[in-house]
N, C-alpha and C positions, 0 to 999 in steps of 0.2 A: 504494500500500500504506500503510495506516495504522500508527501506532506507539503502543503502549500506554504508560501512565505508567511502568510498570516497565521497559520497554525504553528509554524516553527517559532515565530516571535512569541506567541502565547505560551508555548511549552517552556520557553527559557525564562519566562518571568519568574521572579522569586517572591514568594509570600513569606513574610517574616513573622516569627513569634518569639516570645521569651522562652517558652518550653513547648516542645512537640512530643506528644505521646503517640506511639505507633502501636495500633491494636485496639479494636473496638469491642473487646469482650469485657467480662466482669472486672478484670484487673486493670485494663486500660481505662475504662470509663470511671472506675473508682479512683484511679490516680488523678485523672482530670478533676474529679469532684473535690478531692482533698487538696489539690493544688490551689483551687479557688478558695477553700476555707483557710488554708495556711497563709496565703499571700494573695488577697483579693485583687491587687493591682496587676498581677501577672497576666500577660496575654498568652493564652494557652490554645494550641491547636491539636486536634486529634485526627489522625489519619487511619482509615480502615480500608482494607483492600476490597471488601465486598459491602455488606451492610452490617449494622451493629448487631452483635450476637450471632453472626452467621456461622461461627465455628462452634467449638465445644460449649461455649457459654449459653448458646441457644438450643442445644441438642441434648442436654442432660435431663435428669429426673427432677431437678429443683430441690434436692435435699440440702438443708442447712444443718449439718451434723457437726458435733465437736470431736476433736481428735483428728487423726490421720485417716487414710483409707483402710488401715488395719485396726485390729482390736488393741486395746490399751496394753494388755500384757505383752503382745508382740512388740509394741513400741518401746516398752521398758527393756525388753531383751535386746532390741536392736540399737536403741539410742541411749539407754541408761535412764534411771528413774527421774532424774532432774529434768533432762531434756524432754522426756515424754510428758511430764507434768506441765512444762512451759508451752509445749505444742498444744496441749489441751486448752490451756488458759488463753493462748492466742486465738484459737478458733472460737472459744466462748466469747471473747471480746468482739470478734467478728460478728457473731450472732447478735450480741447486745447492741452493737453500733447500728446494725441494719434496723433493729427495732426502734432505737432512739432517734436516729438521724433522718429516717425516711418515712414516707407516708405509705404504710403497709397495704392500704386498699389499692394502691396503684399497681401492685405486683402480686396480689392474691396471697398475702402473708397469712400463714396459719402456724400457730405456735402451741400445738397440743401435745408435744413430745415426740419421741421417736423410739423405735424398737430395734435393738441389735439382737437378732435371733440366731439361735444355734441350729445348724443343720445336722449335727452329730452330737453324741454324748460327750465326746472329747472336746468339742468346741464349747459346749455348755460348761464343762469343768473349767476351761480357761476363762470364760466370762465370769464365773463365780469367784475364781481365784483373783481376778483383777478388781473386784468390787471394793475391797478395803483401800486399795491404792487409788482408785478413782475418787473415792470419798475424801481421801487425804488431799487430793488435787482440787477439791471443791466441786466435784461433779455430783449433781443430785440424781444418783442412780439407784434403782431398785431391781433386785433379781426376781424374776417370775419363773415358776416351774413350768413344766411342759403343758400341763392342763390350763394353767392361767394364761400362758402365752397363746395357745391355740384358740382358746375361748375369746380372748380379747380381740383378735383380728379375724375370726371366722376361718381359721386355717386348720390344717392337720399335719402331723409329722415333724413339727419343730420340737426340739428337746429342752427348750428353756430360752430365756432371753434376759437382757438388761433393758429396762425401760428408763430412758433418759428424758427427764421432764423438760429439758431445754431444747430438744429437737424441734425443728421447724421446717416448713415447706414454703416454696415460692413458685411463681411462674417465672422461670429464669430469663426468658426473653423480655418479658415485661420489666423485670428488675433492671436489666442492662439498659433498656431504653429510659427508664425512670431516672437512673443515676446520671446518665448522660444529659438528660433534660434539666436536672437539678444542678449540674455543673455550669461553670461560666465559659466552658471551652467552645471554640468554633469547630464543629464536627465536619470532616470531609470524608464521606463514604465514596466507594468506588475509586479509591486512590491507592492502589498497591504501590508500595515503595520498592523500586527496582534496584536502586543503588544508594549507598551512603558515602558522601565525600566529606571526609573529616578535614577541617581547617583549623587554623589557630584560634579562631573565634567561634568554634562550635562545629556544626555540620550542616551540609546541604543534602536534603533528601530528594531524590529524583523519582517522580511518578510519571506515568504516560502523559498526563495532562499539563503538569507544571512542576516547578521546583519549590521546595519549602526550606527555609533557613531558620536556625535557632541556635543559641549558644548552649542549650541543654536539651537532651533527648532521652526519653524513656521508652524502652522496647518492652512491651507487655505482650509477649508472643509465646505460642507453644512451639511445636517442632519447626515452624517457619523461622524461628530466631536464627538458626544456623546460616540461613541465606544472607542475612544482613550482618550478623556477628559470627563469622566463621570460627572464631576462637571458642565459641560456646557449643560447638557441634557435639562434643562428647558429653554435654550436660543434659541432653534431652533427646528422646526418641519418640517416634509416633506410635501410638497404640489406638486401635479402633474400638469404639463401643457401639453396641447395637441395642435397640429397644423396639418395643411394639406397644400398641394401644388396642384395647378391645372395644367392643360395643358397650353401651351403658349396662351396668349390672344393677338393675333395679331390685330393691329388697335386700341387697348385700352391702356391707359397709366395712371398709378397712379404715379405721379411724386415724391411724398414724402411719408415717412412713416406716417401712420395714427394710432393714439392711441385714442380709444374712449370708451364711456360708463364708464367713471371713471376708465379706465385701464382694463375694462372687456374684451375688444376685441382689436386686433391690426392687421394691414394688410399692406403689401408692395408688390411691383412688382419687380421681378428680371430683370437683364439685358437680360435674355433669354425670357422675357415676361411672365414667370410663375408668378402666384399670390400666395403669401404665407399669410395665415391667421391663427390666433390662439386665444385662450381665452376661454370664456364660463364657467370658473370655478364657477363664482358667482351663476350660476343656479344649480350647483351640488356640493356644498361645502363639504358635508360630504363624498361623494364618492371620491372626489379628494384629501382628506387629506390622502395620501398614498405614499409609495415609489415604488409601483409596476409600472414597465415600460410597459404600455399597453394602447392602445387607447380603448375607449368605444363608443358604438353606440350612447348613449345619448349625450355625450359632442360633438362628431363629428357632430351629427345632429344639435346641437345648433350653432356650428361654421358655418356649411353650410347655415343654415337659416339666420344668420347674413349677410354672404357674398351675398346671393341671394337677400336679402331685400334691402341692401344699394348699391349693384352693380348688378342690374338686368341682365346686359349683361353677367354676369358670369354663368348664369344658363345653358348655352350650353357647358360650359367647363367641360371636364372630370376631376375627381380627380385622380391624378397620385400617390400621396404619402401621408401617414398619419404617425404621430409619436408622441411620448410623451417624457417627461423628468421630473425629480424630482428636485425641488428647495428647498432651505432652507428658511423658513419664520421665522422672529423674532417675539417676543411678541408685539412689538409696531410699526413694519413696518420699522424700521431703522436697518442697519447693527450693529453687535455687535463685539467689539474688546476688548481683554483683555489679561492678563497674566494667565497662569495656576496656580491655587491656590497652594501655597507652593512650586511652581517651577517657579520662575520668569524668568528663562532662556527659558521657553516655552511661545510662543505668539500664539494667535489664532484670526481668523476672521470668521464670519459666519452670516447667517440670512440676505442675501441681498434681500429677498422678491421679487424675480422676476425681479430685476433691476441691476443685476451684471455688465452688459456692461456699465451702467451709472456710476458705482463706481470703477470698478475693477482695472484699470491701476493706477489711483491716490491712491487707497487703497494699492496697492503693495508698493508704496513709503512710505506710513505711516508705514506699517509693517516692511519694511526694516530698517527704522529709529529705531523702537522699538527693532528689533533684534540686532541692533548695540549699544544698551544701552540707547537710549533716552526714558526716562520714560513718557514724555509728549510732543510728537511731535505735530506739528500744526494740529489742527482739531481732535485730539484724543478724547477730551471731548464730541464731537458730538456722538461718537459711543461706549464710554466706557461701559463695562459690569456692572460697579459699579452702574449704574443708576437703576438697578433692585434689589440691595442688600436690600433695605428697603421695597420692595414690598412684601405683605403677600403671593401672588401667582404670580410667575414670568411669568406664562403662561396666565395671565388674561388680557393681553393687547388687544387692539382693532384693530389689523392689518386687513386691508381690503383686498379683493381679487380683 
């Protein structure tokens, strides 16, 4: 395709901002929001390659849970008791900030608690063993036995659960749009950044339409981060998630989000009575390490089998919709935050490992602090990319699915 002289002149025009955020998901929009709260005089631009929430932020189940993608005992074994506790508290703060700062009716906020259910007796034993430690961390958790668990959610086959009173649900796409609308940022959708030109006074970001210039840049991206910050390529990898939605289940009620099988499956019921369920990656790991946006018969069958096994009444419900989305997984299951090597005016966050709703709003505040010059904002050490610097292979972590 040729380009006219008029189009060429338009493309080379530079639009200047004080800070540019790249990425229109939960983390990018939250960063723009907190930049406006921290320094209202800042002129902030947000660049999104497609539409707001087009990626994982608009394709997930909308769970706002505390902790990481794994159970608390696993976090203690992997990260140590102190770090596990601080991660839980960070995500609790994320939940509380969503409730306090934003208008919940704008994104279908429901805060009725959440259920972490055990698919096996061994898993239930782990959940029960983690309960005293969770309470020490300030988590309002209660153990339910198998009968209580299954009765509460109209299910069968679960071996027990932890009921977390602070669990919540949102419409994730509505949430992203609401945060963006509450920010003071100028949002540019359909502006994929193709190149970053670092200069002494910051960076110029090149899109097909025009160039954008700013002294400070925040990259809030998943696996696409490595395209713009190659040095971060070992810190994140693409993993696909798949979900489905049934026809309305009238007369049946799943009152709270259910997260089970060590995060392998998750299910919720919408206000319109449709049942949303996803997961199943753990049975198809190799095939799901991809950025291809497509559902597969194998994973969809695994999801349906889970739904029909634990919620037998769902077998009569038609499947109305199926979809997928690509997430960024980190080497060790924790998000990764840092500054672009040799360009400290560039900040990045990636690798939320399928738990972006649990971190994203609070993470935006951390990134805003960094963009405004704070080298060690509160909780930065939990996520600092520097933790991988001494590792012989940064991709050798044991992040679970």
